[in-house]
N, C-alpha and C positions, 0 to 999 in steps of 0.2 A: 503494498499500501503503499503510495507515496504521501509525502509531508507538504504541506503550502502554507506561506506566509504571504498572504494577500498584500498590496501595498496600503499601508495604514501606519498610526505612529509607531516608533521603533519600540519594540520591546523593551519594557523596564529593566530585564537582565541585562540588556546590553548597554553600554557606556555610551553617552554621546561625545565623550570626549577623545581626541584624536587618538589613533591605536598607536603606540610607542612602537610596534614592530613595523610599520611603514614609513617610508622615507617619504615624509610630507615636502621635503622641500625640492626631491627629485620630482614628487609629483606636480608641485607649483610650476617647476622650469619646464616641465615635458608639456604642461597645458599652454602656459605661454608659447613655446615653441610651436605647437600645433596651431593655434589661433595666429603666432604672426605668419605660418607657411600659407594658411587659408586666405589670411588678408592679402598678402604679397601676390598668391595666383589671383585672387578675385581684381584685385585693383590696378594689377602692373603684366602680371604675364600670361593672362588670357585675352586680356585687349589687345595685348602686344604679339598675340597669336604665337607666342612660346611655348605655352600649355595649350593644348586642344581639348582635352578632357579634364574636367574638375568637378570634386564631389567633396563637399565642404564636410567637416566633423563635427562643425560645432553643435555643442549639445551632448553629443554622444561621446566626449573627448575625455573627461575625466573618470569614466565607469571602466573604460577601455584601459588608460592608463593604470590604475589601479589593477586591472586583471593581467597585463603585460608582465606589470613588476612582480607578479606572484607566480609566476613561470620561471623557476628557480633550479629545476632539475635539470642535467645534462641532456636528458633525453625528451624532454619536454616539447611539444611541438601544439602550433595554433594554426586553424586557416580561417581566413576572415573573408572581408569582401571590400568592394569597392570604398567604404567608409572607416576602414580601419588602421589607416595609418596612424593613428595616435598609439595603438597597440604595437606596431612596428617599432617606433621611437622607444616605447619602453623597454622591447627586446634587445635593444641595441643597435638599430638601424643608423647609421651616420645621417645628418640633416641633409647634408651634400647629396647622398647617395638618394634619400627619398627624394630632393627636388631635383636632380638631375635627371632620374627617371621619369617624373612627372613631364620633364622639358625633352624627353625620348631625346638625350644625348649617350654618348659611347657610355660602356658599364653601366650599372646601376642595375635594377631587376632584370633588365632584358636586352640592355645594348640597342635600344630602341625599336624593339621587334613588336614591343606588347603596348597596351595602354599603360600610363604610368601609375594607375592606382591600381593596376593588376599586380598585387606585390607576390615577392616571394622572398626568403631570407634563409638559404643554408647557413647552419651554424652547429659543425661539428662538436664544438666544444660547450655549448649552451643550447638554451631553448631555439627551436627554428620556427620559420613561419613557412608552411606548406604550401606550394604553388596554389595560389586562388584562382578562380576560371570568371570568366566572364558572365556564365551562366547563374542566374538566381537559385541557389538551392543545390548545384552541384558541389558543394563544398562541403557536404554534411557526411556524404559515406566515406569518402577518401579519408577524412580524420576518423571515423570508426573503424576503417582500417588501419591506419597507425595505430589507435590504442588498443587492437586485436593483437599486432605486433608485438606491442610493448608485453602484453601479456605473455606471448609466445617466448620472447627473449627473457621472461622474468622465469615462467613455471617451464619450459622444455630446454632451454638451451641454458638456465641457470647460471643466467647474468646477473650481478646483484645491482650493477647499476641501473639496471631499469625497474627497481624494486618500487619506487614512488612517483614514475615516469607516468604522465597522462597527455592525453589529447582534448584539445579545447576547438570547438568550432564556434564561429561567430555568425550569425546572421538577423537579417531584420524580422519585424512581424510578419510581413507580405511573405516570407521564404517557408515561414510553417505550412503554406499549402502546399509544398511543391512534393514531388514523388521521392526525393533525395532527402527529403525531413524525415518522410515516415519510413523510409527503407531503414536510415541510420538509425530512427529511434527505435525500431522493431530488434534490429541486430544488436543493438548497445544492450539493451533491458533484457534481451532473452538470452545474451551471452555473459551480461554483466561485466560489462567492458569498463576500464577508465576514461571514462569520457564526459567531458562538460559541455553542453549545449548552451552558449550563451546567447539569450536572445534579446536585440535591443529594440524596444519597442517605442516606435516614436508615431505609432498611430496612422501610419500611412505608407501604401507600397504607390511609390511617385504621386500620383493624385487620390490613387482609390484607397478610402478608409479600412482599416482594419477589421471593420464589421464583415468586409466582404471575403475576407480571408480568413477570420477565425469566428463561429459563432459565439456572440459573446464579448468580441474583442480582446480577448484574453487566454492567452495560449496556456498559460500557467493554471487557471482556474480550470480548463479543461481537461489537464491532464494529472488534476490532481491525484487520480485514484487510478492511474496509469500504473499497474505492475511492474516494479522492480524500478522505478524511476522515483529519486528522489526531487522535488519541486520547490524552487524559493520563488520570490517575488518582492520588488520592493522597489523605490525610489531611487534612481540611478543618477539624480542629480543632489543628493543628499550626501556629502562625503562621509560620515559615519554610518548611514545606511548601507550605502553603494561597498566599503569597505570590508564592512563585516559580513555581508553579503557573500561577496566574492572568496574571502576568505574561507568562508562554510562551505560554500560550495568547493572549493580547490582541495579542501583537506579531507570532505566527505569522498570525492573520486581517489585522492592520494591513497587514503585507506583503505582501498579496496570494497568499499561499502556499496558499489553499483556507481553508474551513470546518476549524473546529475541536470536538471534544467533550471538555470537562473533566467529567469527575467527580469529587465530593469527597464522601467520605463523613462525614456528620455525625449528631451523637444529635437525637432529636427529644425535647428533655427536659421537654415537658409534653405534653398529648394533643393529637390531632388539632386539636380546638379545645375551648373554654373546658369544653363540657359533655362532654368526653369524658375518662373515667376510668380508661383504659388497662388495664382488667380483664382483657385479651385478653394480658398482658403478665406474665413471672414476677416477682418480688420481684428476681430474679438479673438478667435484663436490665436492668430499670430501674436496678438501681444499677451495674452495667454502664456504662451511658449516661451517667450522671451524672458516674462516674469520668473520662469525655470532654469535659467540659464545657470549651469555648474560654476561658472568662474566666479562671479561674485558670491555665492554659496561658499565655494572654497575658501575667497577671499576671508569671510567673516567668520569661518570655521579654524583657520589657522591664524590670523590675527587678531588679538595678540597670544593665542594658546601655545602657539610653536615658534612664531616671528614677530618681531614688530613691523611697523608700516613700513619702515625704510627699508628693513631686507625683503620685503614683498616686491617694493619698488625695486631693489636691486636685482631680483631674480628676472622681473621682468625685462629689465633693459637688459640684462645679460643673456636671456632668449632670444629678444630682437637681433641684439648685436651676433649671437651665432648663425643667426638664421640671414642675416646679410652676408654674413664672410661665406657661409655658405651658398650663398646666391652667385657672388660673385666667382668664387670654385667652378659654380655648377655653368655659368654664361660662358666660361674657358673649356668647357668640356666640346669637342668634336662630335659632329654626327658620325657614325659608325662607318666603316668603308662598305660602299654599298657592294661590293661583291662578298662581303663578309657575311651577308644575309642568308645566302644558299649554304651554308656551312650549319653542322649539329641537327640535321634532320635526323638522321643516324649516326650511332655512337662511332666516334673517331679515335685517335691514338690517344689523346688526352682523356681521362676519365670525368664524368662529372662529379660536382662536390658530394651530391647526396644520392640515393637511389639505386637499387642493382647491388649486386656481389661485389663488380668492379669498385664500388666506392668505397665498401665495409672491406676491402683489402684481401677479397677473396678470389682467386685464379683459378677458374675449373681447369680440368685435363683439358689437353688440346684435342685429342682423339684425332683418327685417321680417316682418310675416305675411300681405304682400301676394304672393302667387305672381308671379314673370315669366316665364310656359313658353317653354322654348328647344327647337326640334326636333321631332321623332317622338314618339308615345308610347314609354316603356319600361317594363319590368316591373320589379317591387318588388326583384328580386334587382340589376339594374342601377342604380337610384335610389340603395339603401344603399350598394352598393359606391363610386358616384358621390361620395355624402357624404363617407364614410370616408376616401376616397382625399383630397377637399378639406381636411379638418379634419387631418390628416395634414401635408398640405404646409403648411398655414397656422399649426399650432400644433405645434412642436418636442417637446412634452408628452405627446402622444397616444401611446398603445401598444396594439397589437393582439395579442392572445395566445389560444389555446386550442388543443385536439387538432384537428390537422390543417387548421389554417389557413395554414401556410405557403406551400411549393410547391404542396401541393393545391390550396389556395385554398379551403377549408371543404368539407364534405359537401355543401353546398346552393351552392358557387360563388360564394358572395356574398363571399370576400377574394381571390377570383383575380387574379392578377398584383402584389396589394401590397406582397408579399415582395420583388419582384425591384425594383420600384421603389423602396422605402423602406428596404430592409436587412433582416438578420435582428435588427437590435439592437430594430426597433419593430414588426416584424410576425413573430411567432415561434410556434412549437409548445412544446406541453407535455406534462410526463408524463400518463399518465393518469390522473387524480385531480381529482377537481371541488372537494373540500375544499383541494388545493393552487392550483387557478386562482384561486377565489374568494379564499382567505385572501391569497396574492400579491398579487392585487389590490388588498386593503385597505391593505396595507403600502406598495406603491405610491402610491396615492392618499396617504397621510395623509404622505408623501414630497415631496407638491407634484407627483407628476405627474396624469395622466387616464388611468388603465387603461379599456380596452374590453375585458374578458373576454368569451368565448362558451362556453357550452354546448349540447354538440351537439342535444340533445332536451331537452325539459321533464322527463321522467323522471328524466334523468340528473343533474338539480340535488339532487336527495335527499341524496347524501351532502355537499353543501355548505351544508345548510340552518342549520347551526349558524352559519359564517361569514356565510350571508346577513342573518341574524337578529342578530349580533353587530355588524356593519356597520350594519344599520337604525338601530339604537338608540345609537350611537355618541356622535352630536351630543349626543341626550337627555340621554344616562347621565352624558357627562361635562361637562353644561350648557354648552354651545358651546364648550369648550376643544379638542375633536377632533371631525373628520369625515371620514368616507371616499368623497369624490364617485367616483363610476364609474359606467359604463353596459354592463349584465350584459345581452347579446344572447344571445336564446335563442328557437330553433324551437320552434313549438306545433302543435296540431292534428294533423288527418288530411290524407293526399295521396292520392287514389284509392283507399286502403286504409286501414284502420285497424289498431291492436294495441295492448295495455296498455303499451308501452315506449316506443314514438316518438310515439304519437298523442295524447297527454294534455295538455290544457289546464290546468286547475287554477290559474287566475290568481289566484282568490280567496285561496289561501294568502298569495302576496306581497301582495296588498292587506292582509291581515291582519298583516303585519310592520311595525310601525312604523318610518318613516324611510324608507320606498321609496316611489319615484313609481312605476308602472305605465301602459307605452304598449302601445297595441295596435292599431296600424294597419292599416286595412283597404284600403289602397292605395298607389299610388307616391308620389304627391304628399304624403300624410299622413307617409309613413315620412322623407321627407325632412326636413320642418320638423318634426317630434317628436324624430327622430335626432341632427341639429342642436342643438335647442333642449337635448336632454339631454347632448350634449357641450360644450356652452357653459353648463353650469349648475353648481350647486354642492349637490347631492343625489344620491345614488346611485339611478340609474333601472333598473328592470327593462322593457328594450325586447323586445317579444315580436312575434315575424315567423311569422305563419300560413303554415305548408307550402303551404296549397291555394291562396295568394295570391302565393306567391312569383313566380309566372310565368302567373298566371292572365290572360287578354286583359282580363277586367273590370277589374283592378286596373292594370292600366297609365296611367299619365297622363305628359304631356311634363313633364320636369324642372323644377322650379319657379324655378331659379336658385341660386346659390350663399349668397345672403344670406336666404333663405326659414328663417324661424324660426316655428314653432309654440309657441303658450303651453299650457301643460298646464292639463286642466281646463275647456278650451272644446269643447265639441259642436259638431259639424256636422250642420246640418238638411239632409238630400241629397233629401230628398220633401216636399212641403209638402201640408198635407191638413187637413180638417176634422172629420173623424168619429171618427179612429182615433189614437193615438201610438203608435208602436213604438220602443222603446230597444233597440238593440242594439250589437255593436261586431265587431272581427274579420269573419273567413270569413260571419259571417251577415247582414251589411249587404247585400251582393250578392242573397243569397236573398230577404229582406226587402223589397227595392227589386223583384223580380221578382214575389214574390206580392202587394204592394199595388198594381203596376199590372194585374195579371191579374184582381183580384179587381172593380175596377169603381167600388170605393169611393174617396173621398177619406180617403188614410191619408198622414198624416206619418210619415217616418222619420228616426232621430236616432241617428246613428253617435256615440257617448260620445268616441272616439280615446283618451282616456287614462281608468283607473279610479281612481287617485290621483294627484292628486284627479278627482273625476268632477262634470260639470257639472250641479248639481242643479234650479238656476235655469232652464237650458234646459228640462229633462224637465217640472218643477213650471208651467211659461210654458206647455208646450204641453199640458199634460193640462188646465187650466184653460180652454182653448180647445176641445179635443176631447173632454173628457168621459169618456175611455176610455184606457186603458193596457194595451199587451200588451209582455211583456220575453221577448225572445228569445236564449239564448246557447247556446254547445256545450257547455259545462262541465255537470257532475251537477246535479241538480234541488235535492236538500237540503243548504243552506247554500252553494249557489251566488249569485255577486254578485247575480243578480235578485232574490233574497229580501232584498236591501238596498234595492233602486231600490224592490222593492213596499212594503218598510215606510215608506220616507221618503215616497212617493206617500201612502199611506193615512193616517200621520201627518199631514201638511202639507196635502194636498188630497182630503180623504175628500169633503166637503162637495161638491165638483166633479163628483165621479164618476155614471155614468149606469149602470155595468156594475163588476164586480168588477173589480180589478186581477189579470190573466193572467200566467202565464208558460209559455214552451214552451222545454225543455230536453231534455239527454240524460237517460235514467235513469239511475239510482244503479248503474252497471255501468262496468266500463273499454270501452275503444273496442275493439269486435270486429274481426277482421282480415278476413275475407271481406265484399267490397265490398257484396254482398245485406245481409248482417248489418248492416254499418255504415249503409246508407242506412235500414234500420229504425228505427234510434234516433236519428241525428243528424237534428234538425228541418230537414224539407225543404220547397221553396217551395210543394207539395201543403198540407203540415199547416199552415203559417204560413198560408195561404190561407185553410183551412177555418176556422182559430181566429178569421181577421180577420171572415170572415162570421158567425159565433156571437157576437162581440162588438158588431158593428154591429147585430145584430138584436136583442140583448139589452134 
């Protein structure tokens, strides 16, 4: 049962005197710095177009600073949103760094790649700010993943440094209506994770009142009886109240009593952003908000109890001088070299500061690409399971999770027996939320683990698209400060029959998501090599397992050994020929081989194996010899990945062609359920053979 302290006069059991454990001079200084930065941007830098996106923190600032100053453990982490700069300053971000980032200059949070209010702060020696996202509510599930990783480091890896580490996620009152909030809340409470939900309730989501987001406009009241959640609420503009509630919330989570939700009411003293004139607020409302300004309240609280008027004025002058000095330094920062913006989409020689195994100082074995076949041929299910089992055994930071992957062993039996062997802390079921599955994986990866989340079917990844996209761009948008390497396993395609919900491929969507590598093995041996390479790599990998090939006789191969690793971007020529090149992947490889043999023509078949990166050189080399190209895939025709291959061949090998580049694909319809209908639209051996005949005869 949750506990609730509604916004009302402070409890007599708590003193209204300044808490001696709080560095109140530091609070006052950072408060003045935050105000000076807001004023500088609004009065000077935005009109001069040196800052293009500006979000004032006035009204939110004091309580955020108290929150940040309370994050004292080395592995604490907080994930904020666009109004969270005061907390960043409290964590130790330099003023010049914050201002230079707002001005999109070189260095800073992103080297000018991202909006200056989209924060990140890797701090291996202290509390960090996890990379925030531009989407409202996207910060919740990664922070819960971080908190779960803290528990894993503490209880499984037995690292005492994580004994009191917590995750803190900040959100406004509007963000509690998002899928991410509820997915995170469910995971945190059911798993009793050390996470603090810090909700800043200013009454508005841009112009929409809180009553449209939450019945009664009070998320704390609504969650008062939410199981496993300690709920606190109070006035975030009152220094004594805010300090006491922040401390209580943080200590509750640090003591491993479960998650806590702290709602603080605060005024938004400026518009949502600089451009917002707040015409939707009445003059009376605006006046009432300014009457709650925490800055004069802080002054009255500290003077004379902590400092005299002269010292307060001196602190304000010190803050103003520091901001002016930072401004001069930020103005001198150049814009990043334009060509540098192409770097850090994927891992390079220099490791990221935080996230993944490399940043944790762990170098997995390199392996080799020479198979050493062992025993009889095995199906792809067995091959994937055996690879996961081996990597779980040799790397204690590997975790498997998703819906039904525990005792059931997955809906395709890929993880069968793994929980029994490695325990529920390493192989575990999740709630039914793809946003929660992928978002938690992001947080775990940033905390130095190698998560292997599973989505049951390709279509079910749609609710997680925001987390997938944010994960892929993380390295680039933080300029290699953060990365979240993981292996996201996902069955795709038809199996005996089709349907619009379980039989989608749509791999091109992931290819179009910067930062993701995409693997599409067609057989057991390639599945082993690509999966092991992904698990030992430093990038997020989309590992697509075709349902029709999981137990297909053609896809069976001997296990290639525990050291077998395939590089990404290296295709395999499965048939040699001289008259036509077929480029394909996944379930279509078998059909293309059968059609090529049956055609009687000399046909070369290339299995791409990975689509990001893909082996352009192998394709172009083959086409330059055969002078013809056919691309076969199961995905839809319009804007399918085959269109990219055709464009590259047309651009780079046009003069080598003796026939038009051809594609054979699904039509632009969902996968039909009846097998007769399915077989009519999926490229068949006969249709592939007919296309071979036509192209060779051209």
